[in-house]
C-alpha positions, 0 to 999 in steps of 0.5 A, spaced: 572 614 687 579 613 683 583 619 681 584 621 674 590 625 675 594 626 682 601 628 685 604 625 691 610 629 694 612 633 688 618 637 688 620 642 683 626 646 683 629 651 678 637 653 677 638 660 678 644 665 679 646 663 686 643 657 686 636 653 686 629 656 687 625 651 690 618 652 686 614 646 689 615 643 695 613 636 696 606 638 693 600 633 693 594 633 689 588 629 686 582 630 682 576 624 681 572 623 674 567 628 672 570 633 677 572 640 677 578 644 680 580 651 681 588 652 683 589 660 685 596 663 687 599 669 687 603 671 680 610 667 680 607 662 685 608 656 680 601 655 677 603 654 670 609 650 672 605 646 676 600 644 670 606 642 665 608 637 671 601 634 671 601 635 663 608 632 663 611 637 659 616 638 664 619 633 669 619 633 677 625 633 681 621 628 686 614 625 687 610 622 683 604 624 678 599 619 676 594 619 670 589 615 673 592 609 676 599 610 671 605 613 674 608 617 668 615 619 671 618 613 668 615 614 661 620 617 655 618 622 651 615 619 646 610 615 650 609 621 654 607 624 648 602 618 645 599 618 651 597 625 652 595 626 645 589 621 648 589 622 655 589 630 656 586 636 653 590 643 653 588 650 653 592 656 654 591 663 655 594 664 648 590 659 644 596 656 640 592 655 634 595 654 627 595 661 624 595 657 617 589 652 618 582 654 619 578 653 625 576 645 623 582 644 621 585 646 628 580 642 631 582 636 628 589 638 629 588 634 635 586 627 632 592 628 627 597 628 633 593 622 636 593 618 629 585 618 629 583 622 623 576 619 619 569 621 618 566 620 625 572 624 628 570 629 623 564 629 624 565 630 632 569 636 630 563 639 626 559 638 632 564 641 637 565 647 633 557 648 633 557 646 640 562 652 641 558 657 637 562 657 631 559 652 627 558 657 621 565 659 621 569 652 620 573 654 614 575 661 618 582 662 619 584 664 626 587 671 624 580 673 622 577 670 629 576 675 635 580 672 641 574 669 644 573 665 638 579 663 638 579 660 645 573 656 643 576 654 638 582 651 642 577 648 647 573 645 642 580 642 640 582 640 647 575 636 648 576 632 640 579 626 643 575 625 649 580 625 654 578 624 661 583 630 663 582 638 661 587 642 664 586 649 663 592 655 664 588 661 665 583 661 659 580 668 659 586 671 661 587 674 653 579 676 654 575 682 656 571 681 661 564 680 658 567 675 653 571 671 658 565 670 663 561 667 656 568 663 655 568 660 662 561 658 662 561 655 655 568 651 658 564 649 664 558 646 660 562 643 655 566 639 660 560 637 664 556 635 658 563 631 656 564 628 663 571 631 663 575 633 669 577 640 669 583 643 672 583 650 672 589 655 674 586 662 674 587 669 678 579 670 678 576 668 685 569 669 681 571 663 676 574 659 681 568 659 685 565 656 679 569 649 680 567 643 685 574 644 688 578 650 690 586 649 691 590 655 693 598 655 691 602 658 696 609 658 698 610 651 694 605 648 697 598 646 694 592 646 699 584 646 699 581 653 700 
């Protein structure tokens, strides 16, 4: 089955005092449509960097990253942003909600970036808020919400545009154990219902095992575990 996201021989390094720090060394990865994959690794191993590369938020030194059949390394920033808005959903540890916007407006922000706000999209945003248990909180500002509620808004926003790929970077990292468990179960159920491929960066062996595929990032190389 064709992959919806793949990486081939990807290398990434950063300039540090005294020379170059090579973080990723000839890394390979792929995920098929509708599958879920976890990526674990020690702190500082480059997991978040890898997710940023997958999302086209940072450039690679060499190799290739593809969204579906399209290699993205030659795309300019404008094309990357436009394609990212409809091809990828992003969930971060720190939520990245707009404080002055209500829950519904934050979810719809994904559609505004893609230029797709209409009545049908608004109905979908309300459906997703209801699906994540916040149907009665659509006018609430993030500052009045718990961490778990804010992350649920972020998940709804990430899935709004029906992206084939969802990238989640430690989505339970700021949550207590009970809230994190509930949030992760909701995330896994929702991506299965929506047919989204999930790439989950996590330090938790428990959450990692819930995915279809398990990868380990060590010494700049990604291997199935």
